[in-house]
N, C-alpha and C positions, 0 to 999 in steps of 0.2 A: 795363212790366208788373211787374218784379220790383221798382221803386221802389215801386209802389203796396202790392205786398204787404208789402214791409220796414215802409212806413208804418205800414200797417194792423198788422202786427205789434208794434211799439213802442205803438201807441195802445191795444190792446185786452189785449195777454199781459204789458206793462208800465206800467199804469197809476199807478204810487206815483210816478215821476219823468218828465222827458223822457227821449227814448231815449239821445239824446247823454250822460247822466248817469246812465243805471241801473245801468251797471257801474264801480263807484269804483276808482279806481287805487291801486295801491301802490307806492310808491316802490321804485327799486331798492338802497336802501342798507337798508329794512327788510326786504325780501325777503331779502337776504344774511344779514341778521342771523337771519332766522328758520331759515333753511335750517342755518347753522352753528350757532345754537343746538339746533337739533331732533338733529343729528349727534351732537353732543358733549356734550349735557347730563349723559349718563350713562356717557360711554364714555373710555375711555385713551389710543384711537388715534383720528387722524383720518382720515376716510373721502374725504376732499377736501381737497385743496389752497384754503385760504380766498383767498390772494392771487391764484391763477391763474381762481378763480371770480369773484372781484371784478371783476379786469381784463376776462373776458368779456364780463360782463353790463352792464360801463361800455362796452365798446365796443360790444355792442349798444344800449343806451340811445343813445347819439348817432349812431350808424349802423343805426336799428331795420330789421327784415328786411320787406320787401315780400311781404305774404302773398298776393297777386294775380301774383307770379312765382317765388315761391321755392320750390325742390323741395324732395325728401324730406330730401337730407342737409342743405340749409342749415335747414330748419325743425327738425332735432336740436339746433342750437344751444339752442334753447329745451328744454333739459335735465329741467327740471321738469316737462315734459308727456310721459305716456306715449307711445310710439314708435304705438301702434293709434290712438291719438286725433288724432297728427299725420298721420296716413294718412287717417282721416276727414274731415280739413279738407280736404285735396287731393280725396278724392272728392266731397265737397259742392262745391270749387270748380270740379270739371269737370263736372259734372252742374247746376249752378243758373247759372255764370257767375261772372266776378270779384266780390266783395265789394264792396258799394258804402261799406260802413263797416265798423270793428273790433269794432262792436258787433254787425255781421250775425252774428258766433260763436255768440251765443245759439242760432241756427238750425239750429248744428251737434247733429244728435241728442246724440252722447255726450258733449258737451264741456261742463262744469260751469260756472257762474257765479265760482266761486271760483278757478278755473284762468285764467280770460279776467282777470281782475282782476291776476292775476300776469304775464298775457302783454302787455297793453297798452303797459306802458312801454316795451316793446322790440321793438313790430312796427308796421307803418304800411300804409296802402292806397297811397301814392306812385307816382307813375308815372315816377319818375326813375330811368333805366338805368344799371347800372354801367359804366363807361367802361373799355376794354380798351385795352393799347398806351399810357397816360399815359406821358408822358417819364419816365424816370427822376429829373434834376435838378429837375423841378417838383415830384415827388413829394419830395425831398429837402429842397428849400428852402421851401416851401408844407405846411402842416397846423399841427398842433398840438403843443406842447413842455410837459412837465410835470416839476416837478422838486421830489422831497420830500426833506426834511433832518429826521430825527429824533434825538433823544438820550432816555436813560431811564438812571434810576438806582434804588438803595436808599439810604434815609438811616441805616440802621442798618447795622453792619460786620458783614459774616460772617466764621467761621472763617479761609476761606482766604484772608483778605487781611490777616492780623494778622501784627504785626513777629515776635511768640513763634515762630510757626510757620518763619519765614524763618530766624530766627538758631538755631534746633534744629535745622535741615537738614531736618524734615518735608515733605511734599508741601503746596505752596500754589498759590495763583494768584499767574501771574508778571507780570498786566499790572493795569490799574486797574479800576475798579467799573461804568464806565460802558458802554453800548449805544448804539452809534453808529452810522446807518444813512443812506445817500443813495443817491439812485435818478435816473436822468435817463430821459425816454421821449418820443420823436418818433412821431407816427402821421398819417398822410396818411389823411383818409378811414377806411376798413376795408381798405385795400388793403395800405399799408406802415407797418412798425411797427420802429423800432431805438432801441436803448438799452442803459443797463449800469446792475449795481446793483451797491453796499458796502457791507458788515456787517463790524460788531465786535463781536462779545459780551462781555458782561462776563466781565471775568478775562483777557481776550485782550492780547495785547501791540500795541502802535499807534505805528508810527514807531520800534520799538526792538526788540532781542531779534529772534526769531523774523521777526516782519513790518518789519525796519528798511529795508528798500528798497520795500516794498511797502505799508505803512500799515496798511489794512484787512487783515483774516484773509480774506477770502472776495469774491471778484469774479464777476459773471456777466455775459455779455454776448450780446446778440442781435439779428439783422437779418433780417427776416421778410418777404415778397412775397407777396400772395395776388391771384390772379384778374387776373394781368398781362396774359394772352392766353386764349384759349379753349382752348389747349392747357396753356398752364402755369398751373396751380392754385395752385399755393404752393411757394416755395422758401426754405429758409432755411439761415444762416450763423450759429456761434457755438453756443448753448446754444439748445436746442430739447427739446419731449416727444411722444412715440408713444405712441399709442393703437392695440391690436391686438385684434382680438375681445371677448373676455368677460373679459380678464386671465389668462388660463392662461399667458401667454408675459410680456407686461406690458400695464399699460394705465394712463395719465395721466388719461385721460379724467375727465369728471364722472359717474359711475357712483355707485351708492346702496349702502351696505351695511342691516344689519338698522335700521331706524327707524319711526317713525310714518307715514312715507309708504310705506304698505305695499305698493302696487304698484309702486313704482317702483325696479325691480330691475333693470333692463335696461342695461347699458351701452353709450353712443354718442357720437356727435358726431364731428368730423373728426379722420381718422388724424395728422396732423402740425400742432403748435401751436407759436407761441412760448415759451421759457421766461422767465417773467417774477418768479420767486418767489424768497426768500431761502432756501429750504430747501435744503442743502448735499448732497444726494444723489436720486437716481432719477430724473437727466436726462440727456440724451445732448449730447457737445458735438461738432462737427464740421458737416457738411454733410448736407442732406436736400432732397428734391423730391418734388410728386404732380403728373403729369404724367396728361392725357387722352390716352389712346391711339387710343381712338375711342371711338364714340357709347355704347357701353356697358361699354367697359374702360378702369379708372383704374389708373395703378402709383406706389406711394409707395416709395423707395428711398433708404437713409441709410446714412451712417457715421460713428462718433465714435470719438473717441480723447481719454481725459482720466485725470489722477492720481484715486486714490481714496483714500480714509482705510482703514486695516486693522492689525489685533492683529498684529505679526511675531512674538510669542511671546515668552517670555525663552530668553536666549542659551545657559542651560545646559538645556533642556528636551530631548524629543525631537526636535523640529523645530530644523532648521537654521536661525538668524537670517537668513541670505541666501538661503534658499532658498525658505520656503515661510510661509505666514500662515494664521492660526487662525481669523479671523472679520472680518467688513466690519464696519468703525464709521459709523455713519448720524448720531450725535447731531449733527455739525458743530461740536463744541467744541473748541478747542486752547488750555485754559486753563493746564494746568500741564506738567510736562515730559515725563511721560508720554501726556496727548494729544498733544503737537507729535512725540513719534516716532511715533505712528500717522498724523500727517497725512501725505497725498498718497504714503503707504508703498509702493503699487503703482500700475500702470497696466494699465487696462481698455481695450481695443480691441473695437469693435462694429460690426458690419455687419448691416443686415436688408433685408426688403422685403415689400412689401402688395400682391396683385394683387386688384383687386376688378373683378367682374364685376356690372352691374346689368339687371335684365329686368322690366321692370312693377314684381308684386309682390314679386320674386324678389332676394335680393341674397345673393352667395357672395363668399369671401374667400379668398385662399392668402395663410400669413402665415410669416414664418420670421426667427428671432435667431440669430445666433452671436456669442459672446464669449469673449475669450481673454484673461488675465492674464500678466503678465509673472514671475509667481511660482505656485507651485503652492497651492492653496487646502487645507488638511487641517485640518476641522472638529475640535473638541474632543473628545477618546474620551469620549462618553456614550451608552448604550443607546437614549435618543431620538435620537442622529445616525446609527443607525447603516446607512440608508438614504440618508443626505442626500448630496449631491453632494461630491466631492472631485477633485483634478485642476486643469490648466491651463486647459482650454476647456470650454464648453459648449454646443450648437446645441438647437434648439426648432424645430419647426415644426407647424402647425396649420392647420385648415379651419374656419371660421366661417360661418354661414348666417342671413339672416332670410327670413321669407316670412309674407304676409298673404293669408289666406283667408276673406272676409266678416269677421266681427268675432271671429276668432282672428289673434293674432300670434304666430309660431312665431319662434324663435332659439337660438342653443345654439354652441358651438365644442367641437372634439376636438383635444387637443395630443399630440405625440408628444415626449419628450426623446431624448437620444442612446443613453440605456441600455435601449430600446426599450421604455418605460413609456407606456400611453396615460391619458390623462385627459380626460374629458368633463363638460361642465356644458350641460344645455339645458333652455327653459323656456316658457310660453306666457303670453300675455296675453289675457284675455278680457272682450270687454264684453257683457253679458251684455243691457244695456239702459241708459238714461240714468241709472238709480237705481244699477246697481250695477256695479262691475268686478271683476276677480279677477286673481290672479297664480299660477303653480304654477313651481316651479323644483326640478331636479333637479341634484345635485352627485357625480362619481364622481373623487374625487381618489386614485389609489392611493399607499400609504406609498413608494413607490420613484418615484414622479414626481418630476422635479427642474426645477425654474425658478429663476432669481437673483433676478427681482424681479416675481411675481405679484401680481396685484391683482384676484382673483377675488371673487366673493360667496361666502363662507363665514367660519364662527366663528372660524377660524385665519387665520393671517399668511402661511403656509409655501407653500399653494398644495397641499399633499399631506395624506396620512393622514387623509381625512376623505371618509364618505360621509353624504349628509343630502337630506333635503326639506323645502321650505318652501311654504307656503301663505298667502298674503295676500289681502286682500279691504279694496274701499274703496264703502262706501253713501254715498248721497244720500236718505233717509229723507223728510224735507221740508225746504222752505224755509230755508237758514240752518243746516242741520244736516249732520255730516258723521260716518262713525264709519270710522273706521280699524282693523284688526285684522290679525294676523299668526300663525303658529304654524309652530315651526321645529324639528326633530328631526334630530340627527346622530350619526353613530358613528364614534369612531378606531378604527381597526382594529390600531394598533401604541402602545407608548407616547409620551407628549408631556413637555416639559419640568414638572415637579412634578405629573406623573400617572404612576405606577412599573405602569401595566397597563394594556391595550387598555380604552376607556369610553364611554359614551355621556353624550347631554346633551340639553336641551330647553327652549325658550322661547318664550315667547308674550305677546303685547302687544296691549292695548285702548284705544282713544281715541275719548271723544265729545266733539266741538266745536260749539258755537253763537255763530255771528256775525250781528250785525247791521252790513251793508255797511261792514266795519272799523272802525266807531265803537267796538263793544261785541265783544269776543272772552272767551270762556270753554270751557277745556276740563277734561276728567277722565281721566289716563291711569293705568292700572296694567298694570306688567311682573313677569314672574317670570321666572327663568331660573334653572335646576340642571344642573350639571354637576362632572364628577370633580374630587377634590383628593387629594392625600395626607395620611396620617394617620401624622406622623411617631413612631412608637413607638420606631424604633432606624435608626440609621444601616443597619445591615445587611438589617434586614426591613422593608419600607413596607408598610403596609395601606393601601387606597384607598376612600375614601369619597366621598359626593354633598354638596356646599355649595349653600345655595341663598340667593338674593336675591329680595326683594321691593321693589319702590317704587310707592309712590301719589304722584302729582302733582295738585295744581289750580291751575291758573293763569286769570286774569282779568287782560284789557288793556281799557282806557274811554279811549276820545277824548274829553274833556270839550267841544276845542273844536279848530280848526285849529292850534292853538298848544301845547295840553298835554295828554301823554296820562300816566295812569298806570298800572302794572301790578304784580299782588300775584300772589306763588307761596306755595304750602304745598306742603313735601315732605317722604314720610316714608320709612324704609328698615329693612328688617328683614331680617336677615344671621345666618345660623346657618354654620358651617364643615363641616366633614367631620365633626371628634371631637363634634361637639354644641354648642360654646360660640356662645353668642350677643352679637351687636353690632348697637345697634339705633342711629337719629338722625332728627334733625328739621330742618329749616330754613325760614325763612320769609323774605321780601324784601318790600321797597315801592321801586319805580322811579319817578322822575318824569323825563319826556322833554319837553322844552320849547324848543319852536322856533319862534320867532314870525316871522312874515311881514314886520312893520315894519321891525324892527332885524335888524342883521347878525350876531347874538350869539345863540347858541343853547348849551344845556346837558343833561347827562344826569347823573341822581345815582341811588345807590342806598345804602338801609339794610339790612342783612341780620343776622340772629340765627340763630345753628345749636347744635346739641346732640346730638354723636357720640360712641358710645364710643372707636372709635379708626378708624385709617383703613381697615379692611375696610367701615366704615359711611357711608364718604365719599361727598358729594353735590356733582355738579357743575352748577355753573350758569353759561350764558354772560353776560359782562358786555359793556357800549356801553365803546367804544375808542377811540381815534383811528382817524381814517383807514387802512386798510390794517394795523391791526394789530387781533388777535383773540383775545381770551383768555377762557378757560375753567378757572378754577382750581377744585381741589378744597376741599370744606368739610368740616372734619373736627375734632374735638376740641370743646371749648365755648369760643363767643365770637361776636366780632361783625364785620362786614367792611363798609365805606363806601366810595364812591369818589365823585367829582367829574370830569364832565368837561366842559371850555369850547371852543368852537369861534368864532371871530370872522372873519369877510370883512371885512378892512381896507381892501380895493380890487376893483378888478373882478378882477384877475387874483393877487389875495395872500391867503391863508388861514392863520391860526395857531389851533395847539390847543395846549391843556394840561391834564394830568391829575394827578390825585394819588389813591392808592387805601391802605386801611390794613387790616390784621387785626389784632385786637387777642383774644386766647386770654387766658380766666379763669381755667384750670386749668393751666397750662403754663409752666414758666419758660425754655424755650427754643422755637424756632421752626425747623423742619429739621432737617437731618443732615449728617453729614461735612463737607466744604469750606464749604457752604450753610446750615451751623448758624448762626444768631443768637441772644446770650447774651441772651434778655430775652423777653418776651412781645408784642411789638408789630413789625409789619413794614412799612413806609411805603413805597410806591413811588411815583416822580414820574417824569413823561414830557413831553416837549413836540416840538412838530412844526411844520414849514412846509412849506405847499404855494405854489409859485410855476407860475404858468400864463402859456404867453407864444406 
């Protein structure tokens, strides 16, 4: 009976094409690019690790989720779909029986066609069940091996490499100007993953100086086993990532900050993940495991010990050079002697626990994290640091929850730091009908709440000194049309860096998009942000005013055929600082993406023109790059930028890539500043990469 209904559904409700072709898929590479572009097109900070994001989606592509067998936690790996809609998929399956096709998802009342397009590369209705207790030797010897080797450099010389600075005794880069990257990973199905990553940044020494014995400056190793038995859900050795609650303590999951995905604000996904990125911080190193204690209880425990970069301060300062440190260093660069002195300067020991209880539509977790340094942390003496953590150890504990009641999805987390401060975030996702989704989120982050690595949804990054309310909405007014909008308002009860008094801020965004089955896309986006900023009349007395930034973007993408796609963007920025000074800008680019099916060669290219007054009116634009590389440079001053990337599959298991990008500034004699400065108006980037699979 259900098969007859589905056939009629396809025939009468979707008459413009065969049912099996109604929802046109979007490749996982294009989707990753779209996600990262949206997140970083106008933000300085990365809200999600692109390498981990790519790995997660690539794993799902190779081993899709069986939507007839998956539970809620497994479906949460589709992090681009709101949790309330994932629950609606399970409800539909429970009431109507197994899906007979992935296209039957169109019958789920709250699931839009655009979301289904994104899901299809990563889901299946296959009956293949996951094997438990696969012998370890079998997983070690069989499976897929992948090796990446990458090289990058600049054609022009930067000041940091000049012989004059070396002769004069000034600070300079000790290593050569090449970036080198080596990555090996073995995967058996979606059960076993092990491998290592090695990286040398430009300016870092290679088999000489501080890296004479180690060669590469940074190494990362992971071994990760998942679903080995019904009890042992995951175990990690080496480097791994932890996600707890909504990020008041720590969260490396794929959660969203403020973006045009207006209703995707809840953080979710597995507690434990293998760490596969090149970012040299925000991960744990040691052992971790997730165990199913009973039908409803699950426990994740972890322990970590690793060296951490830190600024130990000057020997003649008030802080004892051998006793304390003033800040943690997150850049991962070790190019100059000062940066090398900060490398692995302190040791961090961490231990934590996540105890989760699941019952029907309710999930409750208890989280804890303890961190101890071998030296005392003494932050710089500034008024905005008055309530910041100082000491040798810090412990946090939190309670988080998620509860579904009809079309309401409630979630939140409340955390306590060991000084007694309480922080809480709470939200609700509401599906009003198939055409309207809402998201409401409140955050209360007191100035004295302390956490070393929070990743909570907020305007600031410290996880403290902020109270705010967010309202997001997504509308589907007609076939092919979507509207995303949000409004966010917040208050900072205490001083912030570069803001010498308590302050308030507000931000809103609206995006209208029209798509024709991914063959043609056009959207218009407007963003307005107002927040406080110092007016530096004098060093002794600083006034505080409001800065405002407005951005207007028009973006068009047109697939001329299966091989060729064109993209155009026009963007304007209008900025006014707290003193009334204005800085405006404009940018336009033309992209060409050529990916022929008949021959194993493809390329992407861009030509961009930009004209902005200064860095304040900079415009960020995502750039297509080599696989596992993600570039979002700022465009500012007046000039042009172009790039060309070529990819060729020379054999079934060998892929070669090469790229060149160049920025030409018309009204500047130098590019960059400090040791990164180029004495000239051009900057040319060269890169090449090889991927070997076996």
